[in-house]
Each structure stands twice: as structure tokens, then as C-alpha cells.
N, C-alpha and C positions, 0 to 999 in steps of 0.2 A: 297613299296611307304608309309613310313606310317608318315615321319616329327614328330610332335608332340601330336601325336595320331587324331588329328580333321579330318585327311579327310576321306571323307564317304566311304564307301567302301560295295557296291552293285552291281552285275552281268552287269545290266542294267547301270549302269550309265558311264563304262569306253570304249574309245574307243578299238578295237582291234589291233587297228594300233599306238598302245603307248605303249604295255608291255615294259619294260625296259628301259622306259624314267627317265632322272630325275626327284624329287621329286618337282624341283621349275617347274615342267611345269604346276600350276596349275591355274587357273582364278575363276571366282567369278559369281555366278546366287543369283542375289539378291531377298527380297521379303517383305512384310510388311502383319500386319493382318486390317481386315476389323471389323465392330464396330458391327456383330452379330453373337451371340454364340449360338452353336446345346444344346438343352435341352437333358442330357441322357436319351437313353430310346431303346427298341427292335431293332436290326439292322434293316435297311431298315423301318422302320417308320417314319412318321412325326415328327420333330421336331419345338419346339419355340425358341423364343429368339427375346430380344427386342433389340431398336436402342442403347443402352448401351453396348450392348455384354452380359446383365444380364439373365437366364432365367426368364419365365413368364408365364401368363396363358392367354394369349392371342388369338390370331389365331393361326390356326397351319400351321407353315411353311414347305417348299419342304422336301425329304427326305432324308436322309444322302445318300452319293453316297457310296454304301454298295458292295462291289467286292464280287460278279463277274457281272458284265456291259457290255455290248458290246457300240461300239465306240456311235451308234446314242442314248444308255440311257443315257450314261454317258455324251453327249454332250447336252441334254433335262435337266438332272438336274443342271449343270452348268448353265443351262440360268434360272432354275426356282429361281435359289439362285440368280442370279443376281438381277435379277425381285424383287424377296423379299426384300432386301437390299439397294432396290432403286438405282442401281449402273448396270453402263455397264460391261460386259464381258471382255474389254478389255478396260482399259484407258492407255491413251502418256503422262506422265510427262514431267515439263520444258525441262528435259535432253535427250528427243525423245525416252527414254525407256520405252516399251511397257509390259505393269504389266498385266497379265492375271488372273483372277478369277478361286482361286480352290476350289470349295465346301467342307466341311464338309464332313466326310465319315468313313468308315472301312475296313479296308483290312489285310491280311497275310503278315505280314511283315516278308522280308527272304525268308531263302528256307526250303521245306520240304525236307527228306533225299528221298522223291523219287523224287522231282526236281532235286535236285544236282547229281543223278545221270543221268538224261537227260540231264541235263546241260555238265557234265561232256562227255558225248557221242560226243556231237556237235564239239570238237575239238581233236577226237581220230584221228591218221595219221597227226596232225599238230603241231610238236614239237615246232616250234617257239609261238604256242599261247599255251604254257602250264602253262607258268606265270600268265596268263589271270587267265585260267580255275581254279586253285590252288585257286585264292582269293574268288570262290565259297565257298569254305570250312569257311570263316568268316561270312558266312548269316546265319550260322547253330546255335540253331536252329528257325523253324520258331514259331512266337506268333502272338497275335491278337492286333493290335493299332487301336485306335479311333481318327481321328484328329477332333477335337469339333466346331473348327470353320472355318468360309471362310478366305481366304487368299489370300494374290495376290502374284504370282512369275513372273520373268521377262522370257519373251518369249522366251528369248535367254541369251547366256551366254554375261556377257560384253563385249563390240568391244574395240579396241586399240582406236576408235575414242572418246569414253565415261572416257575412261580410261584415255586421253589426259587429257578432258576439269576439269576431278577433279585435275589431276597435275598440270595444267597450272594455275588454279584459286585459288587453295588451297595453291601451294607451296612446296605441299606432296613431297616427295622423298620416294621408296619402300626401305624395308632395303636391296634388292639386289644392289640396288644404292649406298648406303651407307655402305656396306661391311660388312653389318651382316647376320649370319645363327641363324637360332634360337633363335634371339634377341641378339647374342654377337657377337660381330668381329669374322668374316670367319680367320679360320685358313689358308685356301692359297685365292688368290686373287677368287673372283667370275666372270665366264667366261661370261657369260647372267644379261640380265635385258629385264624389258619389254621393252624399248625403243629399245635395240636392241638383238632378241632371235637367233642370230646368221644367219638371213635369212630375205627378205625383207619380211613386211607386211603390207598387206591394212587394210583400216579403218575399214572396216567391219567384218573383224577376231576376234575371241578372243585375248584378253589382258593375255600376261603368264607371268611366272615368277615373280607372286605374290604372298605372302605367306598370312596367314591367318589374321596375324595384318595387312595387306597393305590392306587385303580384310573388314575386320572391319573397318577400317580408312575410304576404300569409302563410306561405309554405314552409320558411322556419317558425313562427308561431307551430303550426299545427304540429312540425317535426318534433318539437319540445313537449307538444301536449299530449302527444299518440305515442310518440315514441317508436315512430317509421320516418325515413328518410321521405318524406313530400316533397314533390318536385312539381316543376312546368314540364312538361313533356317535349320530346325534341320532334323537329316537324316530320322525320321522320316515323316516330313511333305516333305520332298525331295521323297524319295521312295512312299507317296501317290500321289503325284503328277504326277512322272515320269510315274508310273501302268495306273494311268487314269481309275482304274475300270477291270482292268484287271489282270487276275488270272497266267498268261503265262509268259515262260522268259524275251521274249521283247512283246512287245504291238503289236506284227501282229503275234504273237504266239511262237513255240521252234524253228524257224530255223535260228540260227545266220548269215546265209548266206544274208537271205531276208534282217534282222534286218541291217546290215551292208548294203549292196546295196540300200534299200530305207529312212530308218531312222540314218544312221550313214555314217563313215567313215571308212576303210579299207586299202585301200593304199596309199601311201606316207608319207613322215617325218614331215608332219608341216602341223598346222590344217589349215581349209578349213574358207572359207567367212559363217558366222552364216545365218542360215534357208534356206541352198538351199534344204535340204532334205524335207520328209516329217512331220507335226507335230505328235504328239501324240493326242486322241481326246479333251483334254482339251486345244489344241492351242500351246501346249510349245512344243520348236525345240531343236534338237541336245541330246536329254534325253539319247539316247543308243549313242554315241560319240562325237567326236571332240576333246574337252581336258578335265584331269579332274576336278571336280569342287568342291568347299570347299562346309564344312556344319559345323554350327554352333557349335553342340556337339563333346564332346571329344569320343574317340575310347577305349573301353578296350575289352578285349580278351572273357571275362567272362557273359560279359551284356546281352547279346540276351537269352544267359542259364539263369540268372537269372529273366527275364522277362516271361521266359517261366513254369519255373519253380512253378510261382506263380498262373499259371492257370488260370488267370483273362486277362481280356479285361484292355490295358495298353491304356490309355487316355494320349493324347499330350505328351509321352515321347521326353524329352529332354538331353537324354544320362546318362553316370554315374555318 
């Protein structure tokens, strides 16, 4: 499922039930930056930043959300950062989208060799999930990452109702609706669009069959409407937000059955309404399931290896 290379690949991002689905079954989760930056310093130490996002020599700010963190500590740091920048943890915009504050922090991105072996063992004896299991190899090798400033990320995937508001108010037609694939005329007539995914969808289910370009256009429209720079998260921002300080395969541990039962979806051939399962410690829903989600940056097979070989902390990596 690579499309043009922009698909985020991480073992926790993908619903186990979506193995083998068409690559057009993607959805959007948006975000935007806040006004404070974290001054680089030792992991877990207090940080400093001024209201314009520049390092300062003023009062010491909250600590970075440096993994490993338990849920209580992760939530505590999130609240400290909200107080530090004078904003609530959750903001609801004029389109009714809940935007959650994600604190800056450091974590190990990707999988270690030991993590990968643990991951593979989860799927032994389940041939139908082997294609999902093989995706984990693209998360090697692990490398250290810092997200240097707080940002906001949608609490859920963009819903059908929210995407319909965008389409109706802007007049935008997705590439699938225009018969395009990879930005060019499709060789064959496309069977599905977000308006007709092949089954009946409720307004509170994630909008499907939107390509990367469609997602970017949605962000542009919302940016103009809200007066903020909405965009897709980078892969690093997404994984930092998904992990929420955890270091296990999933936020609940290394048991995929528990992850699927409590945080994602395993059974069924179509997406489910958003926010029906548990959120992660930072209040983000469906990070372990429902449908695939777009990220801003490109995917390249040797990018993780390039970062790992530098053997330094990668600060706000934005892809190759």
C-alpha cells in the first residue's frame, strides 16, 4: 500500500482488519503547530520557550515528554504544557473538530530488532495477517527523535460529515470523483469515491477514498477558514502522538489482541464510527485502527537507516 510513497508506515497505525484493502481507502487526521518551542537540552529536563516560538532565557518550562512514560505521567506533562502556553488541552474549532495538544518530547522511532521479533510472534499461526506483520520490517532500524514544539492533532480521523462540509462549501471534487489516479487520468474507471465507498456510511465514520492531494486541499481550506496553518502531521509527529510516551508495540503493551479489542478494530469489512474505543494517554482515538491515515512526508526505503547511521538525535525530521 504505497501509492506515491507518502503513506505512513508504522505497526500501530494500521487496523489489523485492513490487510489487503485497496490503497485508496485512506483518511485524514490533521494538525497545526502551537506558538511555543522547546529549547534543546538533556532528555527529560525542563525546557524554555517564548510566546513566539523562539528559545529564550526566561522561566523554565515543563519537561519534554520523553519516553518511557506511564499514562499518568504522560497526561500530567500534557497538562503542564497546556498551562505553559496558556491554552486548553483540547480546542474545538468552528467545524466542530476537536484538536488535542501534543507536548514536545523524545522517543525511539521505529522498531528495534528485538521489538520486531516480538511483533512477528504476535501473528504466528494467523496467515491472514502475515501481510500486516511484514509491514513491520519497514520500521527498522530504530532511531532517536525529538519533536521540538507542541502541536495539535485531531482527536479523531476526519469524518464523513466534516469532509462533506469542506466539499459543499468549497465545491472541491476529489481526484477519484474526477477520474484521476496519482494526479493523472485513471486507466480504468474508479469504482469508489468518498461519497460512494461501496456501502452505506454514517456521518460519524471516517471519510474514505481520499488521496494525499485531497487531504492537502482539505487542510488548505480549513487553514483559510480558521486562520491557522492546518496541515498533515509528519510521520515523526504522528508516531510521537500515537505512542504518547509508551515504548511497547501498542500503547496498552505488546498484546495485539488487547490493542485490537480496546483501541482498534479487528472484525468487519468497513470502518466504524470514530471515538468508539479507548483513546491513548493524550486523548487521541483510533490511532491503532479503523482506517489508514495520511502523513505529510514521503516514504523512502533507506530513510530510517540514514537517520540511524548518523547516531544523533533527529530533531523534527520531515522525511527524505
